N, C-alpha and C positions, 0 to 999 in steps of 0.2 A: 246502355252498358257503358261502364266507365273504362276508359282506356288509360293504362299506366304507361307514361312515357319514361324512358330510361333517364337516369340522372345525368344531366349534361354539365354538371359542375366539374371544374378541373380537379385532378387528383394532386395530392402533395408531391408525388413523383414528378408529374409533368410541370408543376409550378417551379420546383427547385431545379429541375433539369433545364427548363427554359431560362431561368434566371442565371444559372451558371453559364449557359451558352451565350446569352446576351452580354453578360459582363466580360466574358473572354473575348468575344468579337469586338466589343467596343474598346477594350484595352489594347488589343492587337492593332485595331484600326488607328487609334490615337497614337500609339507608339510608332506605327509605320509612317503615318503622315508627318509626325514630328521628326523622325529620322530622315525622311525624304526632304523636308524643308531645310534641315540642317545640312544635308548633303548638297542640295542645290546652292545654298549660300557658300559652302566651302568650295564647291566646284567653280562658282562664280569668281571667288577671290583667286583660286588657283589659275583659272583661265585668263584673268586679267594680268596676273603676274607672268604667266607664260607668254602672253602677247608682248609684254614689254621685253622679255628676254629675246623673243624672235625678232622684234623690231631692232634691238641692239645688234643682233647678229647680221640682219640685213643691212643695217647702217654701216657696219664695218666693211661688208662685202661690196656694196655698191658705191662706196665713197669715191673711189677712183673714177668709176664710170660717170658719176655725176660731175666730177671736176672737169672731165674731158667731154662732157655732154654726149656720151656714147650710149645711145638707146639700146642697141643690140646687146652690148655687154651688160647693161643694167637689167634688161629683160631676162637674159640668161641667168645672171646671178640671183635675181629675184625669184625666178621659177625654181632654181636649184634648192633654195631654202624653203620657200613657202609650200612647195608640193609635198614636203615630208612633215609638215606641222599641221596643227589644228587651225588652219587659216582658210577663210572663205574668199577673201578679196584682199589683195595687197597692191598698193600704188606707191610709185616713187615720183615725187614732184621736184622740179628744179627751183632755182632761187625765185623765179617770177611766179611760181605756183602752177606752171604748166606741167602736164603729164609727160613724164619721161619714160616710164615703164609701168606695166600693169600685169598682174597675174590673177586669174579667177579660177576657182575650183570647177573643173569641167562637168561634174555630176549633174544630171538632170533627172527629173522624175518626182514622184510623190514624196519619197523619203527624203530626197535632197531638199525639196521645198519645205518639208516639215522640219528638217534640221535647221534650216535658215530661220524659219519662223520661231522656233524654240530659242535659237541664238539671240534673235532680236528681243524676245520676251524676257529671257532669264539672264543673259550675259550683259556685261557692261557694253557701253556704246563703243564704236570704233575709236582706236587710240591714234594719236599723231605724235611723231617723234622727229625733231629737227636733225638734219645732217650737218655736222660741223667739221670744217677743215681749217686747220691752223687758226682756231679761235673765231672763225667767221662762218655764219650759217649759209650754206650753199644750196639747201633744199630740205625736203621733209619726206617722211614715210608715213603712210596711213594704212592701218591694218584692221580688218574686220574678222572677228573670231568665227569658228565653225562649230555648229551644235552637235557634231557627231558623238562626242564623249558624253555630253549631257543627255542625248537621246538614249545611248546605251545605258547610262546610269539610271535614267527614269524607267526604262524597260526592265532592267534587272531589279530595280526597286519594286516595280509592279508585280513582277514574278515572285519576288521575296514576300511581298504583302500577301499574295494569294496563297503561297505555300505556308507562311506563318499562320494565316487565318485558318487554313485547313487543319494544320497540326494543332493549333490552339483549340479549334472546335473539337477535334478528336480527344485531346487531353481533357478539355472541359467536360465532355460527355463521360469520359472514363472516370474522372474524379467525382463528377456528379453522381454517377451510378454507384461508385464506391461509398460516397457519403450517404446516398439514399439507402444503401443496404444497412448502414448503421442507424438510420432514422426510421425508415419505413419498416424494416425487419422487426424491431421490437414493437412498433405500433401495430403491425399486422398480427403479431403473436398476441398482443393485448386484446385486439379486436376479436381474434379467434377464440380466446379463452372467455371473453365476455359474452360472445354469441353462444358458446357451449353452455355457459352458466345460465343464460337467459332462456334458451330454447330447450336444452336437454337437462337442466338442473345438475350439470356436471360440476359441482363445487369442489371436486377433488383435483381438478386441473390447476396448473400454476404457470405464471408467466416466467420464461427463462430470463437470466440476467442479461443486461444490456451494457455495451461498452460506453455509452454516453451517460454521464452521471444523472442528469435530469430524467432521462427515460428509465434508467435503472431505479431511481427513487420512485417514479410513478408505478413501475412494475411491482416494487416491493410493497408500496401502499395498497395496490390492488390485490396482491397476494394476501396481505394481512386482512383485507376486507373479505376475501374468499375464505380465509381461515375462520373468521367470525360467522360467516354464512354457513359454512360446513358444520361448525359446532352447533349453531342454532338448528340446522336441519337435522343433525343427529339427535339432538335433544328433543326436537319436535317429533321425530319418528319414534323415538323411545317412548315418549309420552303417549303418542297415538297407539303404539303397540300395547302399552300398559292399559290404556283405556279400552282398546278392543278386547284385550284378554279379560279385563274386569267385566266387560259387557257380556261376554260369552262364557265365563267360567264362574264357578262357585267360590266365594272368597274364603270359606272355611276349609273345604276339602281340596280345593284346586282342580276339581273335576269340571268338565263342561256342564253348562246348565241346560234347562229344558229347550230354550230356543236353539242352541247349538246342536243339541241332539236331534231335534226335529228336522233342522236343515240338512244334517248329515243323513238322516233316515230317508228324506225325500230323494237325495242324490243316489243313495244306495239302491232304492227301489227302482229308480229310473234306469240305472245301470244293470240291475238284475233283470229287468224286463227286456233290455236289448240283448243280453248275453244268455237269457233263459237260465238264470241261476236262482238259488233259494237264499233267503235272508231270514234270520231269527231275531226276535226281540224278547228279552228277558225283563220282566218287571219284578223288582226286589223291594221288600218291605220288612223293616225290623219288627220282630215280635215283641220285644220287651223295652222298646225305646222310651215310651211314656212312663213306664214303671221306673226305669233307671233315672230318667230326668227328674221325676218327682222325688225319688228317695235320695239321690246323690247330688242333685243340682244341675244347673245348665252347663257348667264346666265339664262335668262327667258325661253329660249327653253329647257335648261337642267332641270329647275324646272318643266316644263310641263311634260317632259318625266318621271321624277321621280314620279310625282303625278299620271300620267296615270298608271305606273307600280304598284304602291301601291294599287290604286283603283281596277284595274283588278284582282290583286292577292287576294284581300279581297272578291271577288265574287265567287271564285272557291272552289271546294271541296278539301279535303286533298290530294287525289291521283292525282288531276289534275295538269297540268304544264303550266306555262306561260313563254315565252322567248322573248327576244328582238332580232329580226333578223337583225336589222341595221337601222340607221336613226330613223324614226318615225314609223317603222313597228314592230308589235308584232304578236306572234302566241300563240294559246292556244291549248293544247292537253287534250281532255276529254276522260277518260278511266276508267271503261267501260261505254258504252252508251246504255241505254235501248231502247230509241226511239229518233227520230230526234227532236221532240218537246222539249226534255230536253235540247238539245244544243241551240235551239232557245230561250228557257226560260232563260238560263244563259247569252246568248248574250243580251237579253233585260235588265237583271240586270246590265250588264256592261255598256250599253248605259245609263241607269238611273243614274249610279254613276258619269257620266260625266256632269250631270246637275248642280252640285255645282261648283262655281267659284274656280279657282286655284290661290292661293296666289303666287305672284312673288316677287323677291328680292326688298325690299323697301316697298311701301304701296299700290301698284297697284295690281289688280286682273284681271283674264282673263277667259273667257269661251271658251271651246273647245269641240269638239265632235269626235266620231270615226265612221268609216265605217267598217262593219264586214262582211266577207264572210265565209260561213259554207260549209264544205265538210265532208261526212260521209263514212267510210269504212264499207262494200265493195261496197256501192251503187255508189259512185262517183270516186272510184279509189281503186286499191289493192296494190299500191306501195307508198312509202313515196313521191316520186316525183310527182306522179299523184295526190295524195291528196292535196299536197301543191299547185300545179298548179290549181286544181279545186277550192280550197278555195281562192286563189289569184284572179282568174277570177270572182268568186262570189263577192269578195270585190269590185272590180272595177265596177261590175254591180250595187252594192248598192250605190257606190259613184256617179255613173251617174244618178241614180234615185233621190237621195236626201242625204243631209248631215245628219249624226247621224242616219244611218239606217243599217239594216242587211239584208242579202240575202243568201238563201240556194242554193247551186249549183244544177243545173239540174231541177229547178222549171219550170213548164210549163207556169206559169203566173207570171213572175218576179214582176210585179207591185203589185200583191196581197201579195207577200211575204215581201214587203218592209215595215218596221216600221219607220215612220218619227217622229223625236223628235222636238218639238217646242223650 
């Protein structure tokens, strides 16, 4: 047994959606990294400039303490300024380079260590500024920057990157779905129409217009192809119907032929057997057709056959059937039949319709008559062949008795059943 695995190939929707998402994420990531690097460089310049400003402020404040070598005053002045700025370590050295005062940020812990490490990695190295009094260098100041601002900047940048990535992903998915509706929608409609045309022969369906020019052109071309296929199918159906009609109907009179009549008779007998109904078959033959054909020509004979066909058809009920069996022989199927007298009454109407002259090509007219044999199911036969044979035999019996007469098969007194027309 063959196992059919589902198609694992990606869909156009998934490919385009994944592409939009990847492009959006890569773009956001690159922009975020670039902005972060630019921010770090800008913050590095800013921190270095800020340290120089802080160093000048400390220089001015501790100048007197250095002149008088007052460690307490220098320490107090140093702590007053450094504690309010982004400074991790500040030192005041005397003229010999000895430590006069020092201030260190008191924070301890993981984040403090992390801030120091970031300061060492990203910020400029500690700066040194001389302390000058009356044009003479009397000491120096050394400052090390603190990484708190950088830490906050990087954390906020990371949060911004995450938020931007999430928003960009949502926007990318929204735009992707919106674009996909414009691409996959027409393609889905095209596939649906193509499937209907292939499986159901629904050539009357059409692909709706698309907003995208290329897809709209594709849909228009496919609709044009469907127009041609529909036209071809209509023409083919018309030809098939014409051929089927020609195969089952007489080309001269337009009546059904023998094959059509026998098929209809078989179905009528089968239905009559189920419903316990009666069916009558009338066998008709022209009494003067050979004489007319010989004296007036084949065109006159054809005119007589057409007139006989029209007159017989005009006397029948809607569900009854008349067919030309061949030559000048016709057959009538009466279904359903309530009683034999109904068939005989219809036969009388057919015989009466023959009393009017038939116009021939030109100015001449001719009178003709019919001999009719009647057979009834199931009285005179239960099969199509038996009924036709009984009706044919009854027709010859009527023809032997008199022209323009009818005879019912199986009558005990044939002469009494014969209706003679003057």
